[in-house]
C-alpha positions as CSV (number, residue, x, y, z in Angstrom):
1,M,-68.8,-25.1,-29.2
2,K,-66.5,-27.0,-27.8
3,I,-63.8,-24.9,-30.0
4,A,-65.1,-21.9,-28.6
5,L,-65.0,-23.1,-25.2
6,D,-61.6,-24.5,-25.4
7,K,-60.2,-20.9,-26.4
8,I,-61.8,-19.7,-23.5
9,N,-60.2,-22.3,-21.1
10,D,-57.0,-21.4,-23.2
11,F,-57.2,-18.0,-22.1
12,W,-57.8,-18.5,-18.6
13,K,-55.1,-20.7,-17.9
14,T,-53.0,-18.5,-18.6
15,A,-54.4,-15.2,-17.7
16,E,-52.6,-12.8,-15.0
17,F,-53.7,-10.1,-12.7
18,E,-50.9,-7.1,-12.1
19,S,-49.6,-6.5,-8.9
20,V,-49.9,-3.0,-8.7
21,Q,-49.2,-0.1,-6.0
22,H,-51.8,1.9,-4.5
23,K,-50.9,5.5,-5.2
24,N,-47.8,6.3,-2.8
25,T,-48.0,3.1,-0.4
26,N,-46.4,-0.1,0.1
27,V,-49.7,-1.3,-0.6
28,Y,-50.1,-3.0,-3.8
29,M,-53.0,-4.5,-5.2
30,L,-54.3,-7.3,-8.1
31,K,-55.8,-5.5,-10.9
32,L,-57.2,-6.8,-14.4
33,D,-55.5,-5.2,-17.3
34,E,-58.5,-3.9,-19.7
35,D,-57.5,-6.6,-22.4
36,G,-58.7,-9.1,-19.6
37,T,-61.3,-7.2,-18.9
38,E,-63.0,-6.9,-21.8
39,T,-61.9,-10.5,-22.5
40,M,-63.7,-11.4,-19.7
41,E,-66.8,-9.3,-20.5
42,D,-67.0,-10.8,-24.1
43,H,-66.6,-14.8,-22.7
44,Q,-69.5,-14.0,-19.8
45,V,-71.5,-12.9,-23.0
46,Q,-70.5,-15.9,-25.1
47,A,-71.1,-18.4,-21.9
48,S,-74.7,-17.3,-22.0
49,T,-75.6,-17.1,-25.1
50,Y,-74.3,-21.3,-25.2
51,A,-76.6,-21.7,-22.3
52,A,-79.4,-20.3,-24.0
53,S,-78.6,-22.5,-27.1
54,K,-80.4,-25.2,-27.9
55,F,-77.3,-27.2,-29.3
56,V,-75.6,-26.9,-25.9
57,G,-77.0,-30.7,-24.3
58,Y,-73.2,-32.4,-23.9
59,F,-71.6,-29.1,-23.0
60,E,-74.4,-27.7,-20.5
61,K,-71.9,-28.8,-17.5
62,T,-69.0,-26.9,-19.3
63,V,-71.0,-23.9,-20.4
64,Q,-73.0,-23.5,-16.5
65,K,-69.4,-24.1,-14.9
66,W,-67.6,-20.8,-17.0
67,I,-70.9,-18.8,-16.0
68,R,-69.9,-19.4,-12.6
69,N,-66.1,-18.7,-12.7
70,L,-66.3,-16.2,-15.1
71,G,-69.4,-14.3,-12.5
72,T,-66.7,-15.0,-9.8
73,V,-64.0,-13.4,-11.5
74,S,-66.2,-10.7,-12.2
75,E,-66.9,-10.2,-8.7
76,V,-63.7,-10.3,-7.5
77,V,-62.3,-7.8,-10.2
78,D,-65.1,-5.3,-9.4
79,L,-64.4,-5.9,-5.7
80,L,-60.8,-5.0,-6.0
81,A,-61.7,-1.5,-8.1
82,T,-64.2,-0.6,-5.2
83,V,-61.5,-1.3,-2.5
84,S,-59.0,0.8,-4.8
85,R,-61.3,3.7,-5.1
86,S,-62.2,4.0,-1.3
87,W,-58.7,4.5,-0.1
């Protein structure tokens, strides 16, 4: 579990959003690329699985932190997509 949590941490230390021009405007929006979105979803599943594990004990605070943080990232990505579609 520690190795997997370290991998999640390492990915998000260097993860970057792209700045993409919105249609034919001078407005730039943030976007998480397709690989980043897939990885985020995978990490959410992993964190939820670890939270349900009987072996989570020592890592419980870390797992709960990742569940919250990944949920926040997911909400932001969804909101940015909604704003982009509505323009």
